[in-house]
VEXTOR-636899 format. One record per residue: z, y, x of N, C-alpha, C, O, CB in turn; residue in three letters. Coordinates in Angstrom, 1 decimal, decimal comma. Glycine has a CB too. Example, Ala and Ser with C-alpha at 12.3 -4.5 7.8 and 13.67 -1.06 7.14 Angstrom:
+--------+--------+--------+--------+--------+--------+--------+--------+--------+--------+--------+--------+--------+--------+--------+-----+
:     nZ :     nY :     nX :    caZ :    caY :    caX :     cZ :     cY :     cX :     oZ :     oY :     oX :    cbZ :    cbY :    cbX : res :
+--------+--------+--------+--------+--------+--------+--------+--------+--------+--------+--------+--------+--------+--------+--------+-----+
:    7,8 :   -5,7 :   13,2 :    7,8 :   -4,5 :   12,3 :    7,8 :   -3,3 :   13,2 :    8,5 :   -3,3 :   14,2 :    9,0 :   -4,5 :   11,3 : ALA :
:    7,1 :   -2,2 :   12,8 :    7,1 :   -1,1 :   13,7 :    7,9 :    0,0 :   12,9 :    8,0 :    1,1 :   13,4 :    5,7 :   -0,6 :   14,1 : SER :
+--------+--------+--------+--------+--------+--------+--------+--------+--------+--------+--------+--------+--------+--------+--------+-----+
***
This chain:
+--------+--------+--------+--------+--------+--------+--------+--------+--------+--------+--------+--------+--------+--------+--------+-----+
:     nZ :     nY :     nX :    caZ :    caY :    caX :     cZ :     cY :     cX :     oZ :     oY :     oX :    cbZ :    cbY :    cbX : res :
+--------+--------+--------+--------+--------+--------+--------+--------+--------+--------+--------+--------+--------+--------+--------+-----+
:   -4,8 :  -10,0 :   11,9 :   -3,6 :  -10,4 :   11,2 :   -2,6 :  -10,7 :   12,2 :   -2,8 :  -11,4 :   13,2 :   -3,9 :  -11,7 :   10,3 : MET :
:   -1,3 :  -10,2 :   12,0 :   -0,3 :  -10,5 :   12,9 :    0,0 :  -12,0 :   13,0 :   -0,1 :  -12,7 :   12,0 :    1,0 :   -9,8 :   12,6 : PRO :
:    0,3 :  -12,5 :   14,2 :    0,7 :  -13,9 :   14,4 :    1,9 :  -14,3 :   13,7 :    2,0 :  -15,4 :   13,2 :    0,8 :  -14,2 :   15,9 : ASP :
:    2,9 :  -13,3 :   13,6 :    4,1 :  -13,6 :   12,9 :    4,7 :  -12,3 :   12,4 :    4,3 :  -11,2 :   12,9 :    5,1 :  -14,4 :   13,8 : ARG :
:    5,6 :  -12,3 :   11,5 :    6,2 :  -11,1 :   10,9 :    7,1 :  -10,5 :   12,0 :    7,8 :  -11,3 :   12,7 :    7,0 :  -11,5 :    9,6 : ALA :
:    7,2 :   -9,2 :   12,0 :    8,2 :   -8,6 :   13,0 :    9,6 :   -8,9 :   12,5 :    9,9 :   -9,1 :   11,4 :    8,0 :   -7,1 :   13,0 : PRO :
:   10,5 :   -9,1 :   13,5 :   11,9 :   -9,4 :   13,2 :   12,5 :   -8,2 :   12,5 :   12,3 :   -7,0 :   12,9 :   12,7 :   -9,7 :   14,5 : GLU :
:   13,2 :   -8,4 :   11,4 :   13,9 :   -7,3 :   10,7 :   15,0 :   -6,7 :   11,6 :   15,8 :   -7,4 :   12,2 :   14,4 :   -7,8 :    9,4 : PRO :
:   15,0 :   -5,4 :   11,6 :   16,1 :   -4,6 :   12,2 :   16,1 :   -3,3 :   11,5 :   15,0 :   -2,8 :   11,1 :   16,0 :   -4,5 :   13,8 : SER :
:   17,2 :   -2,6 :   11,5 :   17,2 :   -1,3 :   10,8 :   16,1 :   -0,3 :   11,4 :   15,4 :    0,4 :   10,7 :   18,6 :   -0,6 :   10,9 : PRO :
:   16,0 :   -0,3 :   12,7 :   15,0 :    0,6 :   13,3 :   13,6 :    0,2 :   13,1 :   12,8 :    1,1 :   12,8 :   15,3 :    0,7 :   14,8 : GLY :
:   13,3 :   -1,1 :   13,2 :   12,0 :   -1,6 :   12,9 :   11,6 :   -1,4 :   11,4 :   10,5 :   -1,1 :   11,1 :   11,8 :   -3,1 :   13,3 : ALA :
:   12,6 :   -1,6 :   10,5 :   12,3 :   -1,5 :    9,1 :   12,0 :    0,0 :    8,8 :   11,1 :    0,3 :    8,0 :   13,5 :   -2,0 :    8,3 : ASP :
:   12,7 :    0,9 :    9,3 :   12,5 :    2,3 :    9,1 :   11,1 :    2,7 :    9,6 :   10,4 :    3,5 :    9,0 :   13,6 :    3,2 :    9,7 : VAL :
:   10,8 :    2,3 :   10,8 :    9,5 :    2,6 :   11,4 :    8,3 :    2,0 :   10,5 :    7,3 :    2,7 :   10,3 :    9,4 :    2,0 :   12,8 : ALA :
:    8,5 :    0,8 :   10,0 :    7,5 :    0,2 :    9,1 :    7,4 :    1,0 :    7,8 :    6,3 :    1,3 :    7,3 :    7,8 :   -1,2 :    8,8 : LEU :
:    8,5 :    1,3 :    7,2 :    8,5 :    2,1 :    6,0 :    7,8 :    3,5 :    6,2 :    7,1 :    3,9 :    5,4 :   10,0 :    2,3 :    5,5 : GLN :
:    8,1 :    4,1 :    7,3 :    7,6 :    5,5 :    7,6 :    6,0 :    5,3 :    7,8 :    5,3 :    6,2 :    7,3 :    8,2 :    6,1 :    8,9 : GLN :
:    5,6 :    4,3 :    8,5 :    4,2 :    4,1 :    8,7 :    3,4 :    3,9 :    7,4 :    2,4 :    4,4 :    7,1 :    3,9 :    2,9 :    9,6 : ALA :
:    4,0 :    3,1 :    6,5 :    3,4 :    2,8 :    5,2 :    3,4 :    4,0 :    4,3 :    2,4 :    4,3 :    3,7 :    4,2 :    1,7 :    4,5 : LEU :
:    4,5 :    4,8 :    4,3 :    4,6 :    6,0 :    3,5 :    3,5 :    7,0 :    4,0 :    2,8 :    7,7 :    3,2 :    6,0 :    6,6 :    3,6 : ALA :
:    3,4 :    7,2 :    5,3 :    2,4 :    8,1 :    5,9 :    1,0 :    7,7 :    5,5 :    0,2 :    8,5 :    5,1 :    2,5 :    8,2 :    7,4 : ASP :
:    0,7 :    6,4 :    5,6 :   -0,6 :    5,9 :    5,3 :   -0,9 :    6,1 :    3,8 :   -2,1 :    6,5 :    3,5 :   -0,7 :    4,4 :    5,7 : ALA :
:    0,0 :    5,8 :    2,9 :   -0,2 :    5,9 :    1,5 :   -0,5 :    7,4 :    1,2 :   -1,4 :    7,7 :    0,4 :    1,0 :    5,4 :    0,7 : VAL :
:    0,3 :    8,3 :    1,7 :    0,1 :    9,7 :    1,4 :   -1,3 :   10,2 :    2,0 :   -2,0 :   10,9 :    1,3 :    1,2 :   10,6 :    2,1 : GLU :
:   -1,6 :    9,8 :    3,2 :   -2,9 :   10,2 :    3,8 :   -4,1 :    9,6 :    3,0 :   -5,0 :   10,3 :    2,7 :   -3,0 :    9,7 :    5,2 : ALA :
:   -4,0 :    8,4 :    2,6 :   -5,1 :    7,7 :    1,8 :   -5,2 :    8,4 :    0,5 :   -6,3 :    8,8 :    0,0 :   -4,8 :    6,2 :    1,6 : TYR :
:   -4,1 :    8,6 :   -0,2 :   -4,1 :    9,3 :   -1,5 :   -4,7 :   10,7 :   -1,4 :   -5,6 :   11,1 :   -2,3 :   -2,7 :    9,4 :   -2,1 : GLY :
:   -4,3 :   11,5 :   -0,4 :   -4,9 :   12,8 :   -0,3 :   -6,4 :   12,8 :    0,0 :   -7,1 :   13,5 :   -0,5 :   -4,1 :   13,6 :    0,9 : ALA :
:   -6,8 :   11,8 :    0,9 :   -8,2 :   11,7 :    1,2 :   -9,0 :   11,4 :    0,0 :  -10,1 :   12,0 :   -0,2 :   -8,4 :   10,6 :    2,3 : ARG :
:   -8,6 :   10,4 :   -0,8 :   -9,3 :   10,0 :   -2,0 :   -9,4 :   11,2 :   -3,0 :  -10,4 :   11,4 :   -3,6 :   -8,7 :    8,8 :   -2,6 : VAL :
:   -8,2 :   11,8 :   -3,3 :   -8,2 :   13,0 :   -4,2 :   -9,1 :   14,1 :   -3,8 :   -9,8 :   14,7 :   -4,6 :   -6,8 :   13,5 :   -4,3 : ARG :
:   -9,2 :   14,4 :   -2,5 :  -10,0 :   15,5 :   -2,1 :  -11,4 :   15,2 :   -1,8 :  -12,3 :   16,1 :   -1,9 :   -9,3 :   16,0 :   -0,8 : GLU :
:  -11,8 :   14,0 :   -1,4 :  -13,1 :   13,7 :   -1,0 :  -13,8 :   12,5 :   -1,7 :  -14,9 :   12,1 :   -1,4 :  -13,1 :   13,5 :    0,5 : HIS :
:  -13,1 :   11,8 :   -2,6 :  -13,6 :   10,6 :   -3,2 :  -13,2 :    9,3 :   -2,6 :  -12,6 :    9,3 :   -1,5 :  -15,1 :   10,7 :   -3,3 : GLY :
:  -13,6 :    8,3 :   -3,3 :  -13,2 :    6,9 :   -3,0 :  -13,7 :    6,5 :   -1,6 :  -14,8 :    6,8 :   -1,2 :  -13,6 :    5,9 :   -4,0 : GLU :
:  -12,9 :    5,7 :   -0,9 :  -13,3 :    5,0 :    0,3 :  -12,6 :    3,6 :    0,2 :  -11,5 :    3,5 :   -0,4 :  -12,9 :    5,8 :    1,6 : ILE :
:  -13,1 :    2,6 :    0,9 :  -12,4 :    1,3 :    0,9 :  -11,1 :    1,5 :    1,6 :  -10,9 :    2,2 :    2,5 :  -13,3 :    0,3 :    1,6 : PRO :
:  -10,1 :    0,7 :    1,1 :   -8,7 :    0,9 :    1,7 :   -8,6 :    0,2 :    3,1 :   -7,7 :    0,5 :    3,8 :   -7,7 :    0,3 :    0,8 : PRO :
:   -9,5 :   -0,7 :    3,4 :   -9,4 :   -1,5 :    4,6 :  -10,8 :   -1,3 :    5,3 :  -11,8 :   -1,2 :    4,7 :   -9,1 :   -3,0 :    4,4 : PHE :
:  -10,7 :   -1,4 :    6,7 :  -12,0 :   -1,2 :    7,4 :  -12,9 :   -2,5 :    7,3 :  -12,4 :   -3,6 :    7,0 :  -11,7 :   -1,0 :    8,9 : PRO :
:  -14,2 :   -2,3 :    7,4 :  -15,1 :   -3,4 :    7,3 :  -14,7 :   -4,5 :    8,3 :  -14,4 :   -4,2 :    9,4 :  -16,5 :   -2,9 :    7,6 : GLY :
:  -14,8 :   -5,7 :    7,8 :  -14,5 :   -6,9 :    8,6 :  -13,0 :   -7,2 :    8,7 :  -12,7 :   -8,3 :    9,2 :  -15,0 :   -6,6 :   10,0 : GLY :
:  -12,2 :   -6,4 :    8,2 :  -10,7 :   -6,7 :    8,2 :  -10,4 :   -7,4 :    6,9 :  -10,5 :   -6,8 :    5,8 :   -9,9 :   -5,4 :    8,4 : ARG :
:   -9,9 :   -8,6 :    7,0 :   -9,5 :   -9,4 :    5,8 :   -8,0 :   -9,3 :    5,7 :   -7,3 :   -9,6 :    6,6 :  -10,0 :  -10,8 :    5,9 : GLU :
:   -7,6 :   -8,8 :    4,5 :   -6,1 :   -8,8 :    4,2 :   -5,9 :   -9,8 :    3,1 :   -6,6 :   -9,8 :    2,1 :   -5,7 :   -7,3 :    3,7 : ILE :
:   -4,9 :  -10,6 :    3,3 :   -4,6 :  -11,7 :    2,3 :   -4,2 :  -11,1 :    1,0 :   -3,5 :  -10,1 :    0,9 :   -3,5 :  -12,6 :    2,9 : ALA :
:   -4,7 :  -11,7 :   -0,1 :   -4,3 :  -11,2 :   -1,4 :   -2,8 :  -11,2 :   -1,7 :   -2,3 :  -10,4 :   -2,4 :   -5,0 :  -12,1 :   -2,5 : ALA :
:   -2,1 :  -12,2 :   -1,1 :   -0,7 :  -12,3 :   -1,3 :    0,0 :  -11,1 :   -0,6 :    0,9 :  -10,5 :   -1,2 :   -0,1 :  -13,6 :   -0,6 : THR :
:   -0,5 :  -10,6 :    0,5 :    0,1 :   -9,5 :    1,2 :   -0,2 :   -8,2 :    0,4 :    0,7 :   -7,3 :    0,3 :   -0,5 :   -9,3 :    2,6 : ASP :
:   -1,4 :   -8,1 :   -0,2 :   -1,7 :   -6,9 :   -1,0 :   -0,8 :   -6,9 :   -2,2 :   -0,3 :   -5,9 :   -2,6 :   -3,2 :   -7,0 :   -1,4 : VAL :
:   -0,7 :   -8,1 :   -2,9 :    0,1 :   -8,1 :   -4,1 :    1,6 :   -7,8 :   -3,8 :    2,2 :   -7,1 :   -4,6 :    0,0 :   -9,5 :   -4,7 : ALA :
:    2,1 :   -8,3 :   -2,8 :    3,5 :   -8,0 :   -2,4 :    3,7 :   -6,6 :   -2,2 :    4,7 :   -6,0 :   -2,7 :    4,0 :   -8,9 :   -1,2 : ILE :
:    2,8 :   -6,0 :   -1,4 :    2,9 :   -4,6 :   -1,0 :    2,7 :   -3,7 :   -2,3 :    3,5 :   -2,7 :   -2,5 :    1,9 :   -4,2 :    0,0 : THR :
:    1,7 :   -4,0 :   -3,0 :    1,4 :   -3,2 :   -4,2 :    2,6 :   -3,2 :   -5,2 :    3,0 :   -2,2 :   -5,8 :    0,1 :   -3,6 :   -4,9 : ALA :
:    3,1 :   -4,4 :   -5,5 :    4,2 :   -4,6 :   -6,4 :    5,5 :   -3,8 :   -5,9 :    6,1 :   -3,1 :   -6,7 :    4,6 :   -6,0 :   -6,6 : ALA :
:    5,8 :   -3,8 :   -4,7 :    6,9 :   -3,1 :   -4,1 :    6,7 :   -1,6 :   -4,2 :    7,6 :   -0,9 :   -4,6 :    7,2 :   -3,5 :   -2,7 : ALA :
:    5,5 :   -1,2 :   -4,0 :    5,2 :    0,3 :   -4,0 :    5,3 :    0,8 :   -5,5 :    5,8 :    1,8 :   -5,8 :    3,8 :    0,6 :   -3,5 : MET :
:    4,8 :    0,0 :   -6,4 :    4,8 :    0,4 :   -7,8 :    6,3 :    0,4 :   -8,3 :    6,6 :    1,3 :   -9,1 :    4,0 :   -0,6 :   -8,7 : LEU :
:    7,1 :   -0,6 :   -7,9 :    8,5 :   -0,5 :   -8,3 :    9,2 :    0,7 :   -7,7 :    9,9 :    1,4 :   -8,4 :    9,2 :   -1,8 :   -7,8 : ARG :
:    8,9 :    1,0 :   -6,5 :    9,6 :    2,1 :   -5,8 :    9,2 :    3,5 :   -6,4 :   10,0 :    4,4 :   -6,4 :    9,2 :    2,1 :   -4,3 : ALA :
:    8,0 :    3,5 :   -7,0 :    7,5 :    4,8 :   -7,6 :    7,7 :    4,8 :   -9,1 :    7,3 :    5,7 :   -9,8 :    6,0 :    4,9 :   -7,3 : ALA :
:    8,4 :    3,8 :   -9,6 :    8,7 :    3,7 :  -11,1 :    7,4 :    3,7 :  -11,9 :    7,4 :    4,4 :  -12,9 :    9,6 :    4,8 :  -11,5 : ASP :
:    6,4 :    3,0 :  -11,5 :    5,2 :    2,9 :  -12,2 :    5,2 :    1,5 :  -12,9 :    5,5 :    0,5 :  -12,3 :    3,9 :    3,0 :  -11,3 : VAL :
:    4,9 :    1,5 :  -14,2 :    5,0 :    0,3 :  -15,0 :    3,6 :   -0,1 :  -15,5 :    2,7 :    0,7 :  -15,5 :    6,0 :    0,5 :  -16,2 : TYR :
:    3,5 :   -1,4 :  -16,0 :    2,2 :   -1,9 :  -16,3 :    1,5 :   -1,1 :  -17,4 :    0,3 :   -1,0 :  -17,4 :    2,4 :   -3,3 :  -16,8 : SER :
:    2,3 :   -0,6 :  -18,4 :    1,6 :    0,2 :  -19,4 :    1,0 :    1,5 :  -18,9 :    0,0 :    2,0 :  -19,4 :    2,6 :    0,5 :  -20,6 : PHE :
:    1,6 :    2,1 :  -17,8 :    1,1 :    3,3 :  -17,2 :   -0,2 :    2,9 :  -16,4 :   -1,1 :    3,7 :  -16,4 :    2,2 :    3,9 :  -16,2 : GLU :
:   -0,2 :    1,8 :  -15,8 :   -1,4 :    1,4 :  -15,0 :   -2,5 :    1,2 :  -16,0 :   -3,7 :    1,6 :  -15,8 :   -1,1 :    0,1 :  -14,2 : ILE :
:   -2,2 :    0,5 :  -17,2 :   -3,3 :    0,3 :  -18,2 :   -3,8 :    1,7 :  -18,6 :   -5,0 :    1,8 :  -18,8 :   -2,7 :   -0,5 :  -19,4 : ALA :
:   -2,9 :    2,6 :  -18,8 :   -3,4 :    4,0 :  -19,3 :   -4,2 :    4,7 :  -18,2 :   -5,2 :    5,3 :  -18,6 :   -2,2 :    4,8 :  -19,6 : ALA :
:   -3,9 :    4,5 :  -17,0 :   -4,6 :    5,1 :  -15,9 :   -6,1 :    4,6 :  -15,8 :   -7,0 :    5,3 :  -15,5 :   -3,9 :    4,9 :  -14,6 : MET :
:   -6,2 :    3,3 :  -16,0 :   -7,5 :    2,6 :  -15,9 :   -8,2 :    2,3 :  -17,2 :   -9,1 :    1,5 :  -17,2 :   -7,3 :    1,4 :  -15,0 : PHE :
:   -7,6 :    2,8 :  -18,3 :   -8,2 :    2,5 :  -19,6 :   -8,4 :    1,0 :  -19,8 :   -9,4 :    0,6 :  -20,3 :   -9,5 :    3,2 :  -19,8 : ASN :
:   -7,4 :    0,2 :  -19,5 :   -7,4 :   -1,2 :  -19,7 :   -6,8 :   -1,6 :  -21,0 :   -6,8 :   -2,8 :  -21,4 :   -6,6 :   -2,0 :  -18,5 : VAL :
+--------+--------+--------+--------+--------+--------+--------+--------+--------+--------+--------+--------+--------+--------+--------+-----+
***
């Protein structure tokens, strides 16, 4: 876990966005082509708050709404 959040700057923000976009595309392709794998490596604990913040921002950016999630997972 990082000791502190990186300082915001246009260059750092773009680099972070690019890294997240690349990781999401690679993970999605891997799961579609070869089946499920855990999203995080063994022993790596990611805070639920960080997951929720990231997931919510990604869903908003992709225009995915709660009723669509329910339909995807038959909830």
